[in-house]
C-alpha positions as CSV (number, residue, x, y, z in Angstrom):
1,M,47.0,25.2,-17.1
2,A,47.9,22.9,-14.1
3,P,45.3,20.3,-13.2
4,K,43.6,21.2,-10.0
5,Q,43.8,19.5,-6.7
6,C,41.2,17.6,-4.9
7,T,39.5,20.2,-2.2
8,L,39.3,17.7,0.2
9,C,42.8,15.8,0.6
10,N,44.7,18.5,-1.2
11,A,46.9,15.7,-2.6
12,A,45.3,13.8,-5.6
13,R,43.9,15.3,-8.6
14,A,40.4,16.3,-8.8
15,I,38.2,14.5,-11.6
16,L,34.8,15.4,-10.9
17,K,32.5,17.8,-9.6
18,R,30.0,17.1,-6.9
19,P,26.7,17.8,-8.0
20,K,25.2,18.5,-4.6
21,T,28.2,21.1,-3.6
22,G,29.9,21.8,-6.3
23,Q,33.2,20.9,-5.0
24,Q,35.9,19.6,-7.2
25,I,37.2,16.3,-5.5
26,C,39.2,13.1,-6.3
27,L,37.6,9.7,-6.9
28,A,38.6,8.3,-3.4
29,C,37.1,11.6,-1.6
30,F,33.9,11.3,-3.4
31,F,33.7,7.5,-2.6
32,T,34.4,8.5,1.1
33,V,32.0,11.6,1.6
34,F,29.1,9.9,-0.2
35,E,29.4,6.9,1.8
36,T,30.1,9.2,5.2
37,E,26.8,11.1,4.6
38,V,24.7,8.1,4.2
39,H,26.3,6.7,7.3
40,N,25.4,9.5,8.9
41,T,22.1,10.1,7.8
42,I,21.6,6.2,9.0
43,M,23.1,7.0,12.7
44,Q,21.3,10.4,13.0
45,A,18.0,8.8,12.5
46,Q,19.0,5.5,14.5
47,L,17.2,3.5,11.7
48,F,18.5,0.2,12.7
49,K,19.7,-1.9,16.0
50,P,22.1,-4.8,15.9
51,G,20.6,-8.0,15.2
52,D,17.8,-6.6,12.8
53,R,16.9,-8.3,9.7
54,V,16.6,-5.6,6.9
55,A,15.1,-6.3,3.5
56,I,16.4,-4.2,0.7
57,G,14.1,-3.3,-2.0
58,A,15.9,-4.4,-5.2
59,S,14.8,-3.5,-8.9
60,G,17.9,-3.8,-10.6
61,G,18.2,-0.1,-11.0
62,K,21.0,2.3,-10.0
63,D,19.7,3.2,-7.0
64,S,18.9,-0.2,-5.3
65,T,21.6,-1.7,-6.7
66,V,23.9,1.4,-4.9
67,L,21.9,0.9,-1.9
68,A,22.6,-2.8,-1.8
69,Y,26.4,-2.2,-2.3
70,V,26.5,0.5,0.2
71,M,24.5,-1.0,2.9
72,K,26.4,-4.1,2.9
73,T,29.7,-2.0,2.7
74,L,28.6,0.0,5.8
75,N,27.4,-3.0,7.7
76,E,30.5,-4.5,7.6
77,R,32.7,-1.3,8.3
78,Y,30.8,0.0,10.9
79,S,29.7,-3.2,12.4
80,Y,25.8,-2.7,12.5
81,G,25.1,-6.3,13.1
82,L,22.5,-6.2,10.5
83,E,21.3,-9.2,8.7
84,L,20.7,-8.2,4.9
85,F,18.0,-9.7,2.4
86,L,17.6,-8.6,-1.3
87,L,13.3,-8.3,-1.9
88,S,12.5,-8.0,-5.6
89,I,8.9,-7.5,-6.8
90,D,8.1,-8.8,-10.3
91,E,5.5,-6.5,-11.7
92,G,5.1,-8.7,-15.0
93,I,6.2,-6.3,-17.3
94,T,7.8,-8.3,-20.4
95,G,10.9,-6.5,-21.9
96,Y,11.5,-4.4,-18.3
97,R,10.9,-6.2,-15.3
98,D,12.4,-9.5,-16.6
99,D,15.5,-8.1,-17.8
100,S,16.0,-6.0,-14.7
101,L,15.6,-9.1,-12.4
102,E,18.4,-10.9,-14.0
103,T,20.7,-7.8,-13.0
104,V,19.1,-8.5,-9.5
105,K,20.3,-12.1,-9.5
106,R,23.7,-11.0,-10.5
107,N,23.8,-8.6,-7.6
108,Q,22.7,-11.7,-5.7
109,Q,25.9,-13.4,-6.6
110,Q,28.1,-10.2,-6.3
111,Y,27.0,-9.5,-2.6
112,N,26.4,-12.9,-1.2
113,L,23.0,-11.8,0.0
114,P,19.9,-13.8,0.0
115,L,17.2,-13.0,-2.6
116,S,13.5,-13.5,-2.4
117,I,11.3,-12.5,-5.4
118,L,7.3,-11.9,-5.1
119,S,5.4,-11.9,-8.1
120,Y,2.1,-9.7,-9.0
121,G,0.8,-12.9,-10.8
122,E,0.8,-14.9,-7.6
123,L,-0.2,-12.3,-5.4
124,Y,-2.6,-10.6,-7.3
125,G,-3.6,-13.1,-9.8
126,W,-2.5,-9.9,-12.6
127,T,0.6,-9.1,-14.3
128,M,1.1,-5.3,-15.3
129,D,1.1,-6.3,-18.8
130,A,-2.3,-7.6,-18.3
131,I,-3.6,-4.7,-16.5
132,V,-2.4,-2.3,-19.3
133,A,-4.1,-4.2,-21.6
134,Q,-7.1,-3.4,-19.7
135,V,-6.8,0.0,-18.4
136,G,-4.6,1.5,-21.1
137,R,-1.3,3.7,-20.3
138,K,-3.2,6.8,-18.4
139,N,-3.8,5.4,-15.2
140,N,-1.5,2.2,-15.2
141,C,1.0,3.8,-12.9
142,T,-1.6,3.9,-10.3
143,F,-2.2,0.4,-10.2
144,C,1.5,-0.6,-10.1
145,G,2.4,2.0,-7.1
146,V,-0.6,0.8,-5.1
147,F,0.0,-3.1,-5.5
148,R,4.0,-2.6,-5.3
149,R,3.6,-1.1,-2.0
150,Q,1.8,-3.8,-0.5
151,A,3.6,-6.4,-2.4
152,L,7.0,-5.3,-0.5
153,D,5.5,-5.4,2.8
154,R,3.7,-8.8,2.1
155,G,7.4,-10.2,0.7
156,A,9.1,-8.5,4.1
157,V,6.6,-10.6,6.1
158,Q,7.4,-13.7,4.3
159,L,11.3,-12.8,5.0
160,A,10.5,-12.5,8.5
161,V,12.3,-9.0,8.4
162,D,12.0,-6.2,10.7
163,H,13.0,-3.2,8.4
164,I,12.5,-2.7,4.6
165,V,14.9,0.0,3.2
166,T,14.4,1.5,-0.1
167,G,16.5,3.5,-2.8
168,H,14.2,6.7,-2.6
169,N,16.9,9.5,-3.4
170,A,16.6,13.3,-2.6
171,D,15.5,13.9,-5.8
172,D,12.7,11.7,-5.4
173,I,11.6,13.0,-2.3
174,A,11.9,16.5,-3.4
175,E,9.7,15.5,-6.3
176,T,7.0,14.2,-4.1
177,V,7.0,17.3,-2.2
178,L,6.2,19.3,-5.2
179,M,3.5,16.7,-6.4
180,N,1.7,16.7,-3.3
181,S,1.8,20.8,-2.5
182,R,-1.1,22.8,-3.6
183,S,1.2,25.4,-4.5
184,Y,5.1,26.1,-4.2
185,F,6.9,29.1,-4.4
186,C,10.7,29.9,-5.2
187,S,12.3,33.1,-5.3
188,Q,16.0,33.4,-6.7
189,R,17.6,35.5,-9.2
190,R,16.9,33.3,-12.3
191,I,13.5,31.9,-11.2
192,D,11.1,34.7,-9.4
193,S,7.9,33.9,-8.0
194,V,7.5,30.3,-9.8
195,R,4.2,28.6,-8.7
196,I,3.4,24.7,-9.2
197,V,0.0,23.7,-8.8
198,M,-0.4,20.0,-8.3
199,R,-2.6,17.5,-6.2
200,G,-2.5,18.7,-2.8
201,D,-2.5,15.9,-1.0
202,I,-1.8,17.0,2.6
203,A,-1.6,13.6,3.9
204,R,0.9,12.2,1.7
205,L,3.1,15.5,2.1
206,G,3.4,14.9,5.7
207,R,4.4,11.4,4.9
208,C,7.1,11.9,2.3
209,T,9.6,14.1,4.1
210,A,9.9,11.4,7.0
211,I,12.9,9.0,6.6
212,C,11.4,6.3,8.5
213,T,7.6,5.3,8.7
214,Q,5.6,2.8,10.2
215,G,1.9,2.4,10.8
216,E,0.0,-0.2,13.3
217,D,-0.1,-2.8,10.6
218,T,3.1,-2.3,8.4
219,I,6.5,-3.1,8.9
220,R,9.5,-0.1,9.5
221,R,10.4,1.7,6.1
222,S,13.2,3.9,5.8
223,K,15.2,5.8,3.0
224,P,19.0,5.8,3.7
225,F,19.3,7.7,0.7
226,K,17.1,10.7,1.9
227,Y,19.8,13.1,1.2
228,A,21.7,11.7,-1.7
229,Y,21.2,13.2,-5.0
230,E,20.4,11.0,-8.0
231,K,23.4,12.4,-10.0
232,E,25.8,11.7,-7.3
233,I,24.3,8.0,-7.0
234,V,24.9,7.5,-11.1
235,M,28.4,8.7,-10.4
236,Y,28.9,6.2,-7.8
237,A,27.6,3.3,-10.0
238,Y,29.5,4.4,-12.8
239,F,33.1,4.9,-11.0
240,K,32.6,1.8,-8.8
241,K,31.8,-0.3,-11.9
242,L,28.4,-1.8,-10.5
243,D,26.1,-3.9,-12.2
244,Y,22.9,-2.2,-12.8
245,F,20.0,-1.9,-15.2
246,S,19.4,1.5,-16.6
247,T,16.2,0.8,-18.9
248,E,13.1,3.0,-17.8
249,C,10.0,1.1,-17.5
250,I,8.0,1.0,-20.8
251,Y,4.7,1.9,-19.0
252,S,6.1,5.1,-17.1
253,P,7.2,8.0,-20.0
254,D,3.6,9.3,-19.2
255,A,3.7,9.1,-15.4
256,Y,2.4,11.9,-13.6
257,R,5.7,12.5,-11.9
258,G,7.6,13.2,-15.0
259,H,6.2,17.1,-15.0
260,A,7.5,17.4,-11.2
261,R,11.1,15.6,-12.4
262,V,11.4,18.0,-15.4
263,F,10.6,21.3,-13.1
264,L,13.0,20.0,-10.5
265,K,15.7,19.6,-13.0
266,D,14.9,23.3,-14.4
267,L,15.4,24.7,-10.5
268,E,18.6,22.3,-10.0
269,A,20.0,23.8,-12.9
270,A,19.8,27.3,-11.8
271,R,20.7,26.4,-8.0
272,P,22.1,22.9,-7.2
273,S,20.7,23.3,-3.6
274,A,17.1,23.7,-4.8
275,I,16.5,19.6,-4.0
276,I,17.6,20.0,-0.7
277,D,15.8,23.4,-0.1
278,I,12.5,21.8,-1.1
279,I,12.8,18.6,1.5
280,H,13.7,21.5,3.8
281,S,10.5,23.3,3.0
282,G,8.5,20.1,2.9
283,E,9.9,19.2,6.8
284,A,8.7,22.6,7.7
285,F,5.3,22.2,6.7
286,E,2.6,21.9,9.6
287,V,-0.5,20.8,9.2
288,S,-3.2,22.6,11.2
289,D,-5.5,20.7,13.7
290,E,-8.6,21.8,11.5
291,V,-7.1,19.8,8.4
292,K,-6.3,16.8,10.9
293,K,-9.8,16.5,12.0
294,G,-10.8,16.0,8.4
295,Q,-8.2,13.3,7.6
296,K,-9.6,9.8,7.6
297,T,-8.4,7.6,10.4
298,Q,-6.2,4.5,9.7
299,Q,-7.8,1.2,9.8
300,T,-7.5,-2.3,8.6
301,C,-9.3,-3.7,5.4
302,K,-12.2,-5.9,6.0
303,R,-11.1,-8.0,3.1
304,C,-7.2,-8.3,3.1
305,G,-6.1,-6.9,6.4
306,Y,-4.0,-4.5,5.1
307,M,-3.9,-1.0,6.3
308,S,-6.4,1.4,4.8
309,S,-8.7,4.4,5.4
310,N,-11.7,2.8,4.2
311,D,-13.3,-0.5,4.7
312,L,-11.7,-1.7,1.5
313,C,-8.1,-1.1,1.0
314,K,-7.1,0.8,-2.2
315,A,-5.6,-3.0,-3.5
316,C,-8.7,-4.6,-3.1
317,T,-10.9,-2.0,-4.5
318,L,-8.6,-1.8,-7.6
319,L,-8.0,-5.6,-7.7
320,E,-12.2,-6.0,-7.7
321,G,-12.3,-3.4,-10.3
322,L,-10.5,-5.3,-12.8
323,E,-12.2,-8.6,-11.8
324,R,-15.5,-7.0,-12.8
325,G,-14.4,-5.4,-15.6
326,M,-15.0,-1.7,-14.1
327,V,-11.1,-0.4,-14.2
328,S,-12.1,2.9,-13.2
329,S,-13.9,2.1,-9.6
330,G,-10.4,2.4,-7.8
331,I,-9.6,5.5,-9.6
332,T,-11.9,7.9,-9.3
333,D,-15.1,8.6,-6.7
334,R,-17.8,8.3,-9.8
335,G,-16.1,5.1,-10.8
336,R,-16.1,3.6,-6.8
337,K,-19.8,4.8,-6.8
338,K,-20.7,2.8,-9.5
339,L,-18.7,0.0,-8.2
340,E,-21.0,0.0,-5.1
341,A,-24.1,0.5,-7.0
342,E,-23.5,-2.7,-9.0
343,G,-24.2,-4.6,-5.6
344,P,-22.6,-7.0,-3.4
345,T,-18.9,-8.7,-4.6
346,P,-20.2,-12.0,-6.5
347,E,-18.7,-15.1,-5.3
348,G,-15.7,-16.5,-6.9
349,L,-13.6,-13.3,-7.7
350,R,-10.2,-13.3,-7.0
351,T,-8.8,-11.7,-3.6
352,I,-5.8,-10.9,-2.1
353,P,-4.6,-13.2,0.9
354,F,-4.7,-11.8,4.3
355,F,-2.2,-9.7,5.3
356,K,-0.7,-10.6,8.9
357,L,2.4,-9.0,10.7
358,P,4.5,-11.9,12.2
359,S,4.2,-12.0,15.9
360,G,6.5,-10.1,18.0
361,T,6.5,-7.0,15.6
362,P,5.7,-3.8,17.6
363,A,2.5,-2.2,16.7
364,V,3.4,1.4,16.8
365,N,3.2,4.2,14.4
366,V,6.6,5.9,13.9
367,Q,7.7,8.9,11.8
368,V,11.1,10.2,11.9
369,E,12.1,13.0,10.8
370,L,16.1,14.6,9.9
371,E,16.5,18.6,9.3
372,A,17.9,18.7,6.0
373,P,21.6,19.2,6.0
374,T,22.8,23.0,4.9
375,L,24.7,23.0,1.7
């Protein structure tokens, strides 16, 4: 049988099948369409303006490594006029993060981009190794997720950047839609009326599909890979021979997200467009006025100045629980009430430095949404 020709250029031999579309294409066309789709996403959402200082969240993994490479490539190709930086968070996970940061340091040299590293130890006085020793592996991802998000904003302030970009891809966003949906239905030939019930976080569901978000007290944050499939990111990294770290976090195998990931892979196997379909469904959700009235308004934490829907932000509550030996205080309502019943916070406990955006940062509330492309 003669080798198939690329369906895009009709000149070179097709060597791969795109997971996203099923097209059989050559390597050059794959690189072109992948980069062009990311560029179109950036332009349609108007993510940047010339002169922006942009921090790329860099973990050393495939997503952030490809993001750094593609951002640098597109910035030069299309003259975005951006000043790019690598920003890494060291959670303090021995045998995982210390190794992945070595990859980030090599990326710094390979891409010739400035690198800044901020650690949990210097910011919170706790490493994830120490936290897991206290809380075990059941709720450790809660601590890491909360601490990491705030650490990224604080690292960005230190760099005086205007914008943070992260490597969240289409699979990540679809998983988050599933995780925060009260119920999700999918009907097709192979999967009929499948229902998944998860945590039903309506407020988070409204934010997770936005390509760009910014609160009054946070730095603008966006996801240029919103419509990029994870499999295609892996293929891009492989064929470009990019240097990335591929080991999974040693504390994440039992993470809650894993259930949504397994379910999503089953859907993708039956119908590859399921990932984009779920994102589109998330974009189409409307929160009623009645539900909006019941949601807490955003304010700032009285202790550290970071955004919060309560007097104390989640990070401060979690840190106080660690310091006082009451690790469930920031995880469950019962734990929080028990902490409050203990009385005022003792003097001398470690606290998070006060957060303040640099002068000149616009105090706006931005949530940019794009319509998912049709496959």
